[in-house]
N, CA, C and O atoms as a CHARMM CRD file, in Angstrom:
* protein
*
  388
    1    1 MET  N     18.57000  91.03000 100.05100 PROA 1      0.00000
    2    1 MET  CA    17.16400  92.01600 100.02900 PROA 1      0.00000
    3    1 MET  C     17.39100  93.51200  99.92500 PROA 1      0.00000
    4    1 MET  O     16.49900  94.09800  99.31200 PROA 1      0.00000
    5    2 ILE  N     18.17500  94.10800 100.28700 PROA 2      0.00000
    6    2 ILE  CA    18.69800  95.76200 100.22100 PROA 2      0.00000
    7    2 ILE  C     19.40700  95.98500  98.68900 PROA 2      0.00000
    8    2 ILE  O     19.36400  97.06800  98.10600 PROA 2      0.00000
    9    3 LYS  N     19.91800  95.04600  98.26600 PROA 3      0.00000
   10    3 LYS  CA    20.56900  95.46400  97.06500 PROA 3      0.00000
   11    3 LYS  C     19.43400  95.27200  96.14700 PROA 3      0.00000
   12    3 LYS  O     19.19400  96.08400  95.25300 PROA 3      0.00000
   13    4 ALA  N     18.60900  94.02700  96.38500 PROA 4      0.00000
   14    4 ALA  CA    17.58500  93.99500  95.34900 PROA 4      0.00000
   15    4 ALA  C     16.65600  94.92900  95.32500 PROA 4      0.00000
   16    4 ALA  O     16.28300  95.34600  94.22800 PROA 4      0.00000
   17    5 LEU  N     16.10000  95.44100  96.51400 PROA 5      0.00000
   18    5 LEU  CA    15.60100  96.82100  96.38700 PROA 5      0.00000
   19    5 LEU  C     16.02900  98.15100  96.21600 PROA 5      0.00000
   20    5 LEU  O     15.44400  99.23400  96.23700 PROA 5      0.00000
   21    6 GLY  N     17.12300  97.82300  96.05100 PROA 6      0.00000
   22    6 GLY  CA    17.86700  99.05800  95.69300 PROA 6      0.00000
   23    6 GLY  C     18.17300 100.23700  96.77600 PROA 6      0.00000
   24    6 GLY  O     18.40400 101.40100  96.44800 PROA 6      0.00000
   25    7 ILE  N     18.14600  99.84600  97.87100 PROA 7      0.00000
   26    7 ILE  CA    17.85400 101.08600  99.12000 PROA 7      0.00000
   27    7 ILE  C     19.27100 101.05100  99.58100 PROA 7      0.00000
   28    7 ILE  O     20.08200 100.19800  99.22100 PROA 7      0.00000
   29    8 ARG  N     19.55200 102.18200 100.52800 PROA 8      0.00000
   30    8 ARG  CA    20.68900 102.28200 101.11900 PROA 8      0.00000
   31    8 ARG  C     20.55800 101.23300 102.44400 PROA 8      0.00000
   32    8 ARG  O     19.54900 100.94900 103.09000 PROA 8      0.00000
   33    9 GLY  N     22.23000 100.66900 102.64400 PROA 9      0.00000
   34    9 GLY  CA    21.99100  99.79900 104.06900 PROA 9      0.00000
   35    9 GLY  C     22.32100 100.54800 104.88900 PROA 9      0.00000
   36    9 GLY  O     22.63700 101.71700 104.66600 PROA 9      0.00000
   37   10 VAL  N     22.30100  99.86300 106.26400 PROA 10     0.00000
   38   10 VAL  CA    22.22100 100.86600 107.38900 PROA 10     0.00000
   39   10 VAL  C     23.28900 100.07300 108.28300 PROA 10     0.00000
   40   10 VAL  O     23.32500  98.84200 108.30400 PROA 10     0.00000
   41   11 ALA  N     24.05800 100.79600 108.93500 PROA 11     0.00000
   42   11 ALA  CA    25.11700 100.24800 109.86400 PROA 11     0.00000
   43   11 ALA  C     24.76900 100.44800 111.18000 PROA 11     0.00000
   44   11 ALA  O     24.35600 101.49700 111.67500 PROA 11     0.00000
   45   12 ILE  N     24.99800  99.14900 111.84500 PROA 12     0.00000
   46   12 ILE  CA    23.98300  99.14100 113.21200 PROA 12     0.00000
   47   12 ILE  C     25.33900  98.76900 114.29500 PROA 12     0.00000
   48   12 ILE  O     26.06800  97.78100 114.20300 PROA 12     0.00000
   49   13 TRP  N     25.41500  99.79200 115.25000 PROA 13     0.00000
   50   13 TRP  CA    26.46200  99.38100 116.21200 PROA 13     0.00000
   51   13 TRP  C     26.05300  98.83300 117.45300 PROA 13     0.00000
   52   13 TRP  O     24.99000  99.24400 117.91900 PROA 13     0.00000
   53   14 ASP  N     26.71300  97.96700 118.08200 PROA 14     0.00000
   54   14 ASP  CA    26.22800  97.48300 119.37100 PROA 14     0.00000
   55   14 ASP  C     27.38000  98.05600 120.19500 PROA 14     0.00000
   56   14 ASP  O     28.56200  98.17500 119.87200 PROA 14     0.00000
   57   15 PHE  N     26.61700  98.46000 121.60200 PROA 15     0.00000
   58   15 PHE  CA    27.72500  98.67700 122.41900 PROA 15     0.00000
   59   15 PHE  C     27.25600  98.12600 123.80900 PROA 15     0.00000
   60   15 PHE  O     26.06400  97.88300 123.99900 PROA 15     0.00000
   61   16 SER  N     28.29200  97.91300 124.86700 PROA 16     0.00000
   62   16 SER  CA    27.66800  97.30200 126.13300 PROA 16     0.00000
   63   16 SER  C     27.47200  98.78900 127.02800 PROA 16     0.00000
   64   16 SER  O     27.79800  99.92100 126.66900 PROA 16     0.00000
   65   17 LEU  N     26.96600  98.45000 128.02900 PROA 17     0.00000
   66   17 LEU  CA    26.78500  99.38100 129.25300 PROA 17     0.00000
   67   17 LEU  C     28.13400  99.48300 129.76900 PROA 17     0.00000
   68   17 LEU  O     28.92900  98.54500 129.82200 PROA 17     0.00000
   69   18 LEU  N     28.40100 100.96000 130.23700 PROA 18     0.00000
   70   18 LEU  CA    29.74700 100.89600 130.83600 PROA 18     0.00000
   71   18 LEU  C     29.38900 101.22100 132.22800 PROA 18     0.00000
   72   18 LEU  O     28.81300 102.30300 132.34100 PROA 18     0.00000
   73   19 ASN  N     29.60700 100.47900 133.45100 PROA 19     0.00000
   74   19 ASN  CA    29.49500 101.02000 134.94300 PROA 19     0.00000
   75   19 ASN  C     30.77800 101.52200 135.43900 PROA 19     0.00000
   76   19 ASN  O     31.69200 100.88400 134.91600 PROA 19     0.00000
   77   20 PHE  N     31.05200 102.11100 135.96800 PROA 20     0.00000
   78   20 PHE  CA    32.19600 102.63600 136.94300 PROA 20     0.00000
   79   20 PHE  C     32.11100 102.25800 138.29300 PROA 20     0.00000
   80   20 PHE  O     31.13600 102.57100 138.97700 PROA 20     0.00000
   81   21 ILE  N     33.11900 101.56600 138.75800 PROA 21     0.00000
   82   21 ILE  CA    33.01300 101.21400 139.92600 PROA 21     0.00000
   83   21 ILE  C     32.95200 102.38400 140.95200 PROA 21     0.00000
   84   21 ILE  O     33.40900 103.51500 140.78900 PROA 21     0.00000
   85   22 TYR  N     32.33600 101.91900 141.97900 PROA 22     0.00000
   86   22 TYR  CA    32.21000 103.32800 143.27300 PROA 22     0.00000
   87   22 TYR  C     32.00600 104.81600 142.62300 PROA 22     0.00000
   88   22 TYR  O     32.52900 105.86800 142.98900 PROA 22     0.00000
   89   23 THR  N     31.01500 104.57300 141.46200 PROA 23     0.00000
   90   23 THR  CA    30.38100 105.80200 141.01500 PROA 23     0.00000
   91   23 THR  C     29.08100 106.18200 140.85700 PROA 23     0.00000
   92   23 THR  O     28.37800 105.20500 140.59900 PROA 23     0.00000
   93   24 LEU  N     28.52300 107.13700 140.90500 PROA 24     0.00000
   94   24 LEU  CA    27.01400 107.36300 141.12400 PROA 24     0.00000
   95   24 LEU  C     26.56600 107.75900 139.38500 PROA 24     0.00000
   96   24 LEU  O     27.14700 108.71500 138.87000 PROA 24     0.00000
   97   25 LEU  N     25.70600 107.11100 138.70400 PROA 25     0.00000
   98   25 LEU  CA    25.62600 107.20600 137.75000 PROA 25     0.00000
   99   25 LEU  C     24.40000 108.03700 137.13300 PROA 25     0.00000
  100   25 LEU  O     24.42300 108.71800 136.10800 PROA 25     0.00000
  101   26 SER  N     23.20600 107.79200 138.10100 PROA 26     0.00000
  102   26 SER  CA    21.85200 107.83600 137.90100 PROA 26     0.00000
  103   26 SER  C     21.68000 109.32300 137.65600 PROA 26     0.00000
  104   26 SER  O     22.25900 110.11300 138.40100 PROA 26     0.00000
  105   27 LYS  N     20.88700 109.77200 136.61400 PROA 27     0.00000
  106   27 LYS  CA    20.60300 111.16300 136.26100 PROA 27     0.00000
  107   27 LYS  C     19.82800 111.63200 137.13500 PROA 27     0.00000
  108   27 LYS  O     19.84200 112.83800 137.38100 PROA 27     0.00000
  109   28 ARG  N     18.90900 110.68300 137.84600 PROA 28     0.00000
  110   28 ARG  CA    17.98100 111.57100 138.89500 PROA 28     0.00000
  111   28 ARG  C     18.70200 111.86200 139.75000 PROA 28     0.00000
  112   28 ARG  O     18.56900 113.02600 140.13100 PROA 28     0.00000
  113   29 ARG  N     19.78700 111.01300 140.47000 PROA 29     0.00000
  114   29 ARG  CA    20.34100 111.02500 141.64800 PROA 29     0.00000
  115   29 ARG  C     21.37000 112.31200 141.70900 PROA 29     0.00000
  116   29 ARG  O     21.63800 112.91900 142.74500 PROA 29     0.00000
  117   30 LEU  N     21.92700 112.63000 140.32100 PROA 30     0.00000
  118   30 LEU  CA    23.10400 113.53800 140.07500 PROA 30     0.00000
  119   30 LEU  C     22.39000 114.80400 139.86700 PROA 30     0.00000
  120   30 LEU  O     23.08000 115.78200 140.15500 PROA 30     0.00000
  121   31 HSD  N     21.13200 115.08300 139.42400 PROA 31     0.00000
  122   31 HSD  CA    20.37400 116.17800 139.35600 PROA 31     0.00000
  123   31 HSD  C     20.18700 116.71100 140.79700 PROA 31     0.00000
  124   31 HSD  O     20.15800 117.89700 141.12600 PROA 31     0.00000
  125   32 TRP  N     20.05600 115.56000 141.65100 PROA 32     0.00000
  126   32 TRP  CA    19.60100 116.45200 143.21500 PROA 32     0.00000
  127   32 TRP  C     20.79000 117.15700 143.65200 PROA 32     0.00000
  128   32 TRP  O     20.62000 118.05400 144.47700 PROA 32     0.00000
  129   33 PHE  N     22.05100 116.89300 143.21500 PROA 33     0.00000
  130   33 PHE  CA    23.12300 117.67500 143.72600 PROA 33     0.00000
  131   33 PHE  C     23.20500 118.71800 143.27800 PROA 33     0.00000
  132   33 PHE  O     23.72600 119.64600 143.89700 PROA 33     0.00000
  133   34 VAL  N     22.61600 118.85500 141.85700 PROA 34     0.00000
  134   34 VAL  CA    22.92500 120.27800 140.97700 PROA 34     0.00000
  135   34 VAL  C     21.73200 121.16900 141.81300 PROA 34     0.00000
  136   34 VAL  O     22.01200 122.22400 142.38200 PROA 34     0.00000
  137   35 ASP  N     20.39400 120.60100 141.80100 PROA 35     0.00000
  138   35 ASP  CA    19.28700 121.32200 142.68100 PROA 35     0.00000
  139   35 ASP  C     19.73500 122.05200 143.98300 PROA 35     0.00000
  140   35 ASP  O     19.59100 123.21700 144.35300 PROA 35     0.00000
  141   36 SER  N     20.37900 120.87200 144.59700 PROA 36     0.00000
  142   36 SER  CA    20.90100 121.21400 146.25600 PROA 36     0.00000
  143   36 SER  C     21.96000 122.53200 146.23400 PROA 36     0.00000
  144   36 SER  O     22.24900 123.17000 147.24600 PROA 36     0.00000
  145   37 GLY  N     22.39200 122.76700 145.10400 PROA 37     0.00000
  146   37 GLY  CA    23.58300 123.39200 145.23200 PROA 37     0.00000
  147   37 GLY  C     25.01000 123.13300 145.91800 PROA 37     0.00000
  148   37 GLY  O     25.85300 123.92000 146.34800 PROA 37     0.00000
  149   38 ILE  N     24.95500 121.47900 145.84900 PROA 38     0.00000
  150   38 ILE  CA    26.28500 121.06100 146.17600 PROA 38     0.00000
  151   38 ILE  C     27.46300 121.25300 145.05800 PROA 38     0.00000
  152   38 ILE  O     28.60300 121.71100 145.13700 PROA 38     0.00000
  153   39 VAL  N     26.85900 120.82200 144.20900 PROA 39     0.00000
  154   39 VAL  CA    28.04600 121.48500 142.90200 PROA 39     0.00000
  155   39 VAL  C     27.45700 122.40300 141.85100 PROA 39     0.00000
  156   39 VAL  O     26.25700 122.42400 141.57700 PROA 39     0.00000
  157   40 LYS  N     28.31000 123.10200 141.32500 PROA 40     0.00000
  158   40 LYS  CA    27.87300 124.54400 140.15700 PROA 40     0.00000
  159   40 LYS  C     26.73700 123.75300 139.34600 PROA 40     0.00000
  160   40 LYS  O     25.58400 124.18300 139.31200 PROA 40     0.00000
  161   41 GLY  N     27.06100 122.76700 138.80400 PROA 41     0.00000
  162   41 GLY  CA    26.26900 122.58500 137.62800 PROA 41     0.00000
  163   41 GLY  C     26.69900 121.12200 137.04800 PROA 41     0.00000
  164   41 GLY  O     27.34100 120.34500 137.75400 PROA 41     0.00000
  165   42 TRP  N     26.27700 120.77500 135.62500 PROA 42     0.00000
  166   42 TRP  CA    26.69100 119.45600 135.18100 PROA 42     0.00000
  167   42 TRP  C     28.03700 119.30300 134.99100 PROA 42     0.00000
  168   42 TRP  O     28.51700 118.17800 135.12600 PROA 42     0.00000
  169   43 ASP  N     28.76800 120.27900 134.68600 PROA 43     0.00000
  170   43 ASP  CA    30.17600 120.34400 134.21400 PROA 43     0.00000
  171   43 ASP  C     31.05800 120.26600 135.54300 PROA 43     0.00000
  172   43 ASP  O     32.28800 120.26100 135.49200 PROA 43     0.00000
  173   44 ASP  N     30.59400 120.22800 136.31300 PROA 44     0.00000
  174   44 ASP  CA    31.51700 119.79800 137.79200 PROA 44     0.00000
  175   44 ASP  C     32.79600 118.94100 137.39100 PROA 44     0.00000
  176   44 ASP  O     32.62600 118.08500 136.52300 PROA 44     0.00000
  177   45 PRO  N     33.74500 119.05700 137.80800 PROA 45     0.00000
  178   45 PRO  CA    34.92800 118.10000 137.36800 PROA 45     0.00000
  179   45 PRO  C     34.67100 116.75400 138.19400 PROA 45     0.00000
  180   45 PRO  O     35.21500 115.71900 137.81000 PROA 45     0.00000
  181   46 ARG  N     33.74200 116.75900 139.47000 PROA 46     0.00000
  182   46 ARG  CA    33.64900 115.42100 139.92200 PROA 46     0.00000
  183   46 ARG  C     32.24300 114.68300 139.49100 PROA 46     0.00000
  184   46 ARG  O     31.83200 113.67500 140.06400 PROA 46     0.00000
  185   47 PHE  N     31.71900 115.18300 138.64600 PROA 47     0.00000
  186   47 PHE  CA    30.59100 114.54200 137.97000 PROA 47     0.00000
  187   47 PHE  C     31.13900 113.61000 136.77400 PROA 47     0.00000
  188   47 PHE  O     32.13000 113.84500 136.08300 PROA 47     0.00000
  189   48 PRO  N     30.41600 112.68200 136.69900 PROA 48     0.00000
  190   48 PRO  CA    30.78000 111.18300 135.49100 PROA 48     0.00000
  191   48 PRO  C     30.15900 111.82600 134.33900 PROA 48     0.00000
  192   48 PRO  O     29.64500 111.11900 133.47200 PROA 48     0.00000
  193   49 THR  N     30.15500 112.99500 134.25100 PROA 49     0.00000
  194   49 THR  CA    29.27600 113.42100 132.87700 PROA 49     0.00000
  195   49 THR  C     30.54300 113.60100 131.60200 PROA 49     0.00000
  196   49 THR  O     31.74700 113.67800 131.84800 PROA 49     0.00000
  197   50 ILE  N     30.12000 113.63000 130.65900 PROA 50     0.00000
  198   50 ILE  CA    31.23400 114.11900 129.45700 PROA 50     0.00000
  199   50 ILE  C     31.77700 115.55000 129.98600 PROA 50     0.00000
  200   50 ILE  O     32.98600 115.67600 130.18000 PROA 50     0.00000
  201   51 ARG  N     30.98700 116.51100 130.19500 PROA 51     0.00000
  202   51 ARG  CA    31.63100 117.71100 130.36900 PROA 51     0.00000
  203   51 ARG  C     32.27800 117.84100 131.81100 PROA 51     0.00000
  204   51 ARG  O     33.02400 118.80100 132.01100 PROA 51     0.00000
  205   52 GLY  N     32.00200 116.80600 132.96700 PROA 52     0.00000
  206   52 GLY  CA    32.91300 117.20100 133.89800 PROA 52     0.00000
  207   52 GLY  C     34.03700 116.45500 133.60000 PROA 52     0.00000
  208   52 GLY  O     35.09800 116.82700 134.10200 PROA 52     0.00000
  209   53 ILE  N     34.02200 115.14200 132.64100 PROA 53     0.00000
  210   53 ILE  CA    35.20300 114.47400 132.21500 PROA 53     0.00000
  211   53 ILE  C     36.27500 115.45200 131.49900 PROA 53     0.00000
  212   53 ILE  O     37.48300 115.41500 131.73400 PROA 53     0.00000
  213   54 ARG  N     35.66700 116.30300 130.62100 PROA 54     0.00000
  214   54 ARG  CA    36.51200 117.10300 130.15200 PROA 54     0.00000
  215   54 ARG  C     36.96000 118.47200 130.82700 PROA 54     0.00000
  216   54 ARG  O     37.71900 119.22900 130.22300 PROA 54     0.00000
  217   55 ARG  N     36.52300 118.73900 131.96100 PROA 55     0.00000
  218   55 ARG  CA    37.29700 119.60900 132.71200 PROA 55     0.00000
  219   55 ARG  C     38.06700 119.12500 133.54000 PROA 55     0.00000
  220   55 ARG  O     38.87600 119.79500 134.18200 PROA 55     0.00000
  221   56 ARG  N     37.93100 118.00600 133.62600 PROA 56     0.00000
  222   56 ARG  CA    39.23800 117.15700 134.36800 PROA 56     0.00000
  223   56 ARG  C     40.40100 117.08800 133.47300 PROA 56     0.00000
  224   56 ARG  O     41.52000 116.82600 133.91300 PROA 56     0.00000
  225   57 GLY  N     40.15300 117.33200 132.13700 PROA 57     0.00000
  226   57 GLY  CA    41.41300 117.20500 131.39100 PROA 57     0.00000
  227   57 GLY  C     41.41300 116.34800 130.24700 PROA 57     0.00000
  228   57 GLY  O     42.19900 116.46000 129.30600 PROA 57     0.00000
  229   58 LEU  N     40.59600 115.57000 130.34000 PROA 58     0.00000
  230   58 LEU  CA    40.82300 114.39600 129.12800 PROA 58     0.00000
  231   58 LEU  C     40.13100 115.07000 128.09300 PROA 58     0.00000
  232   58 LEU  O     39.19800 115.87200 128.12400 PROA 58     0.00000
  233   59 THR  N     41.06200 114.36500 126.78100 PROA 59     0.00000
  234   59 THR  CA    40.52000 115.04300 125.78000 PROA 59     0.00000
  235   59 THR  C     39.74200 114.43500 125.00400 PROA 59     0.00000
  236   59 THR  O     39.69200 113.22300 125.21900 PROA 59     0.00000
  237   60 VAL  N     38.94700 114.91100 123.96500 PROA 60     0.00000
  238   60 VAL  CA    38.15900 114.24100 123.27300 PROA 60     0.00000
  239   60 VAL  C     38.57300 112.91100 122.56700 PROA 60     0.00000
  240   60 VAL  O     37.94400 111.85200 122.56700 PROA 60     0.00000
  241   61 ASP  N     39.93100 113.23100 121.88200 PROA 61     0.00000
  242   61 ASP  CA    40.17200 112.00700 121.29400 PROA 61     0.00000
  243   61 ASP  C     40.69100 110.62200 122.25800 PROA 61     0.00000
  244   61 ASP  O     40.48800 109.45500 121.92200 PROA 61     0.00000
  245   62 ALA  N     41.40500 111.05700 123.52800 PROA 62     0.00000
  246   62 ALA  CA    41.21900 110.17200 124.23900 PROA 62     0.00000
  247   62 ALA  C     40.27400 109.02400 124.71000 PROA 62     0.00000
  248   62 ALA  O     40.41000 107.80400 124.80300 PROA 62     0.00000
  249   63 LEU  N     39.16300 109.98600 124.99500 PROA 63     0.00000
  250   63 LEU  CA    37.87500 109.49800 125.45800 PROA 63     0.00000
  251   63 LEU  C     37.20900 108.61200 124.48700 PROA 63     0.00000
  252   63 LEU  O     36.59200 107.61700 124.86600 PROA 63     0.00000
  253   64 SER  N     37.33300 108.99900 123.02800 PROA 64     0.00000
  254   64 SER  CA    36.98700 108.17100 121.83200 PROA 64     0.00000
  255   64 SER  C     37.94100 107.21000 121.64800 PROA 64     0.00000
  256   64 SER  O     37.60100 106.32800 120.86000 PROA 64     0.00000
  257   65 GLN  N     38.90800 107.11600 122.07600 PROA 65     0.00000
  258   65 GLN  CA    40.01100 106.11100 121.54000 PROA 65     0.00000
  259   65 GLN  C     39.81400 104.87000 123.02500 PROA 65     0.00000
  260   65 GLN  O     40.18000 103.69500 122.98000 PROA 65     0.00000
  261   66 PHE  N     39.32800 105.37200 123.91000 PROA 66     0.00000
  262   66 PHE  CA    39.01700 104.62400 125.28100 PROA 66     0.00000
  263   66 PHE  C     37.61200 103.83600 125.03500 PROA 66     0.00000
  264   66 PHE  O     37.64500 102.62800 125.27300 PROA 66     0.00000
  265   67 ILE  N     36.41800 104.37600 124.59700 PROA 67     0.00000
  266   67 ILE  CA    35.69100 103.58200 124.25900 PROA 67     0.00000
  267   67 ILE  C     35.45000 102.94900 123.20700 PROA 67     0.00000
  268   67 ILE  O     34.41900 102.29600 123.04400 PROA 67     0.00000
  269   68 LEU  N     36.53900 103.08400 122.20500 PROA 68     0.00000
  270   68 LEU  CA    36.64100 102.17800 120.93400 PROA 68     0.00000
  271   68 LEU  C     37.30900 100.93500 121.54400 PROA 68     0.00000
  272   68 LEU  O     36.92400  99.78800 121.31700 PROA 68     0.00000
  273   69 ALA  N     38.39900 101.27800 122.38100 PROA 69     0.00000
  274   69 ALA  CA    39.32600  99.89900 122.46100 PROA 69     0.00000
  275   69 ALA  C     38.42100  99.05200 123.16600 PROA 69     0.00000
  276   69 ALA  O     38.54100  97.86100 122.87800 PROA 69     0.00000
  277   70 GLN  N     37.32400  99.40900 124.22900 PROA 70     0.00000
  278   70 GLN  CA    36.48800  98.52100 124.86700 PROA 70     0.00000
  279   70 GLN  C     35.98800  97.39600 123.93100 PROA 70     0.00000
  280   70 GLN  O     35.80300  96.24600 124.33000 PROA 70     0.00000
  281   71 GLY  N     35.73500  97.90200 122.36100 PROA 71     0.00000
  282   71 GLY  CA    35.22000  96.96600 121.58900 PROA 71     0.00000
  283   71 GLY  C     33.90300  96.81800 121.71300 PROA 71     0.00000
  284   71 GLY  O     33.25500  97.32300 122.62900 PROA 71     0.00000
  285   72 PRO  N     33.32000  95.95900 120.59200 PROA 72     0.00000
  286   72 PRO  CA    31.82800  95.77100 120.70400 PROA 72     0.00000
  287   72 PRO  C     31.54400  94.75800 121.33900 PROA 72     0.00000
  288   72 PRO  O     32.17000  93.72100 121.12000 PROA 72     0.00000
  289   73 SER  N     30.52300  94.80600 122.28800 PROA 73     0.00000
  290   73 SER  CA    30.15500  93.83700 123.25200 PROA 73     0.00000
  291   73 SER  C     28.73700  94.21100 123.88600 PROA 73     0.00000
  292   73 SER  O     28.45500  95.38700 124.11700 PROA 73     0.00000
  293   74 GLN  N     27.91600  93.23000 124.14000 PROA 74     0.00000
  294   74 GLN  CA    26.57000  93.22400 124.48800 PROA 74     0.00000
  295   74 GLN  C     26.67500  93.33100 125.83700 PROA 74     0.00000
  296   74 GLN  O     25.86000  94.01500 126.45600 PROA 74     0.00000
  297   75 ALA  N     27.85700  92.56300 126.56800 PROA 75     0.00000
  298   75 ALA  CA    28.07100  92.00800 128.25200 PROA 75     0.00000
  299   75 ALA  C     28.00600  93.67300 128.79500 PROA 75     0.00000
  300   75 ALA  O     28.08500  94.66200 128.06700 PROA 75     0.00000
  301   76 ILE  N     27.84200  93.65400 130.25700 PROA 76     0.00000
  302   76 ILE  CA    27.72200  94.88200 130.75500 PROA 76     0.00000
  303   76 ILE  C     29.36500  94.85200 131.32500 PROA 76     0.00000
  304   76 ILE  O     29.94200  93.82000 131.66700 PROA 76     0.00000
  305   77 VAL  N     30.05200  96.42500 131.34200 PROA 77     0.00000
  306   77 VAL  CA    31.49800  96.22800 131.62600 PROA 77     0.00000
  307   77 VAL  C     31.70500  97.03600 132.86700 PROA 77     0.00000
  308   77 VAL  O     31.23800  98.17500 132.89400 PROA 77     0.00000
  309   78 SER  N     32.36100  96.56300 133.90000 PROA 78     0.00000
  310   78 SER  CA    32.48400  97.59100 135.18500 PROA 78     0.00000
  311   78 SER  C     33.88000  97.72700 135.20600 PROA 78     0.00000
  312   78 SER  O     34.73100  96.84000 135.26600 PROA 78     0.00000
  313   79 LEU  N     34.02900  99.08600 135.14300 PROA 79     0.00000
  314   79 LEU  CA    35.25800  99.90000 135.14100 PROA 79     0.00000
  315   79 LEU  C     35.67100 100.77600 136.07500 PROA 79     0.00000
  316   79 LEU  O     34.76700 101.39000 136.64000 PROA 79     0.00000
  317   80 GLU  N     36.93100 101.04400 136.44500 PROA 80     0.00000
  318   80 GLU  CA    37.83700 102.07600 137.13200 PROA 80     0.00000
  319   80 GLU  C     38.01600 103.26800 136.46400 PROA 80     0.00000
  320   80 GLU  O     37.97000 103.29700 135.23400 PROA 80     0.00000
  321   81 TRP  N     38.25000 104.42600 137.23900 PROA 81     0.00000
  322   81 TRP  CA    38.72100 105.38600 136.46200 PROA 81     0.00000
  323   81 TRP  C     40.06700 105.68600 135.78700 PROA 81     0.00000
  324   81 TRP  O     40.38200 106.57000 134.99000 PROA 81     0.00000
  325   82 ASP  N     40.81500 104.61700 136.38300 PROA 82     0.00000
  326   82 ASP  CA    42.29600 104.74700 136.30900 PROA 82     0.00000
  327   82 ASP  C     42.52900 104.61500 134.65800 PROA 82     0.00000
  328   82 ASP  O     43.10700 105.53200 134.07400 PROA 82     0.00000
  329   83 PRO  N     42.12800 103.61600 134.03900 PROA 83     0.00000
  330   83 PRO  CA    42.47800 103.60300 132.54600 PROA 83     0.00000
  331   83 PRO  C     41.96300 105.02700 131.70500 PROA 83     0.00000
  332   83 PRO  O     42.42500 105.22400 130.58100 PROA 83     0.00000
  333   84 PHE  N     41.12100 105.86700 132.22300 PROA 84     0.00000
  334   84 PHE  CA    41.06900 106.95800 131.56800 PROA 84     0.00000
  335   84 PHE  C     42.03900 107.70800 131.63900 PROA 84     0.00000
  336   84 PHE  O     42.30900 108.39000 130.65000 PROA 84     0.00000
  337   85 GLY  N     42.85900 107.80300 132.84900 PROA 85     0.00000
  338   85 GLY  CA    44.11000 108.66000 132.66300 PROA 85     0.00000
  339   85 GLY  C     45.48000 108.13800 131.85400 PROA 85     0.00000
  340   85 GLY  O     46.25700 108.87300 131.24400 PROA 85     0.00000
  341   86 PHE  N     45.56600 106.92200 131.97900 PROA 86     0.00000
  342   86 PHE  CA    46.33400 106.38800 130.89000 PROA 86     0.00000
  343   86 PHE  C     45.96600 106.49600 129.39800 PROA 86     0.00000
  344   86 PHE  O     46.82600 106.43500 128.52000 PROA 86     0.00000
  345   87 ALA  N     44.60300 106.66600 129.13500 PROA 87     0.00000
  346   87 ALA  CA    44.39400 106.53700 127.63900 PROA 87     0.00000
  347   87 ALA  C     44.59300 108.29800 127.18700 PROA 87     0.00000
  348   87 ALA  O     44.87900 108.81000 126.10400 PROA 87     0.00000
  349   88 ASN  N     44.37000 108.76400 128.22100 PROA 88     0.00000
  350   88 ASN  CA    44.70000 110.75500 128.17900 PROA 88     0.00000
  351   88 ASN  C     46.38300 110.62900 128.06100 PROA 88     0.00000
  352   88 ASN  O     46.91600 111.47900 127.34800 PROA 88     0.00000
  353   89 VAL  N     46.91600 110.01900 128.45600 PROA 89     0.00000
  354   89 VAL  CA    48.59900 110.00900 128.71200 PROA 89     0.00000
  355   89 VAL  C     48.92800 109.20200 127.27200 PROA 89     0.00000
  356   89 VAL  O     49.95400 109.55200 126.68900 PROA 89     0.00000
  357   90 ALA  N     48.28500 108.36600 126.80000 PROA 90     0.00000
  358   90 ALA  CA    48.77300 107.59000 125.46300 PROA 90     0.00000
  359   90 ALA  C     48.32600 108.33000 124.43500 PROA 90     0.00000
  360   90 ALA  O     49.07900 108.32700 123.46100 PROA 90     0.00000
  361   91 THR  N     46.95700 109.21100 124.30100 PROA 91     0.00000
  362   91 THR  CA    47.13300 109.76500 123.08700 PROA 91     0.00000
  363   91 THR  C     47.85300 111.33900 123.18800 PROA 91     0.00000
  364   91 THR  O     48.28600 112.00600 122.24800 PROA 91     0.00000
  365   92 ASP  N     47.83300 111.62600 124.37100 PROA 92     0.00000
  366   92 ASP  CA    49.04500 112.79000 124.11100 PROA 92     0.00000
  367   92 ASP  C     50.41400 112.37000 123.39200 PROA 92     0.00000
  368   92 ASP  O     50.84100 113.05400 122.46200 PROA 92     0.00000
  369   93 ILE  N     51.04500 111.31200 123.80900 PROA 93     0.00000
  370   93 ILE  CA    52.12100 110.76900 123.42900 PROA 93     0.00000
  371   93 ILE  C     52.07900 109.92400 121.79400 PROA 93     0.00000
  372   93 ILE  O     53.08000 109.69300 121.11500 PROA 93     0.00000
  373   94 GLY  N     50.83100 109.61200 121.47100 PROA 94     0.00000
  374   94 GLY  CA    50.88400 108.92300 120.64100 PROA 94     0.00000
  375   94 GLY  C     50.71400 107.45800 120.40200 PROA 94     0.00000
  376   94 GLY  O     50.56700 107.02800 119.25800 PROA 94     0.00000
  377   95 MET  N     50.73300 106.51600 121.67300 PROA 95     0.00000
  378   95 MET  CA    50.56400 105.28500 121.79100 PROA 95     0.00000
  379   95 MET  C     49.29800 104.96900 121.71600 PROA 95     0.00000
  380   95 MET  O     48.50600 105.59700 122.41800 PROA 95     0.00000
  381   96 PRO  N     48.84800 103.96300 120.88000 PROA 96     0.00000
  382   96 PRO  CA    47.47800 103.54300 121.11200 PROA 96     0.00000
  383   96 PRO  C     47.13200 102.74000 122.64200 PROA 96     0.00000
  384   96 PRO  O     47.89200 102.03600 123.30600 PROA 96     0.00000
  385   97 CYS  N     45.76000 103.11300 122.91000 PROA 97     0.00000
  386   97 CYS  CA    45.22300 102.44200 124.12300 PROA 97     0.00000
  387   97 CYS  C     45.39100 101.09400 124.45100 PROA 97     0.00000
  388   97 CYS  O     44.90000 100.64600 125.48700 PROA 97     0.00000
């Protein structure tokens, strides 16, 4: 149908929800920590945000390789933080995750 109409096709990526065990991920609840002054901001290394993870020392390459290694799935995935450290080391030495 798309070829017949001569329009550009659209690539659709499906991905699952990543839940981390024993980790608070709700933006509403994390906002309370920022507003209360318990943490300095969204880039606090204790936060499970991209900025916080980057401040822990995780590289962008390791993060993208880790997410791609999970594969396309619509099932909810529960993970621990340990594989992130392995992904960072594996990317630094050139191993696939």
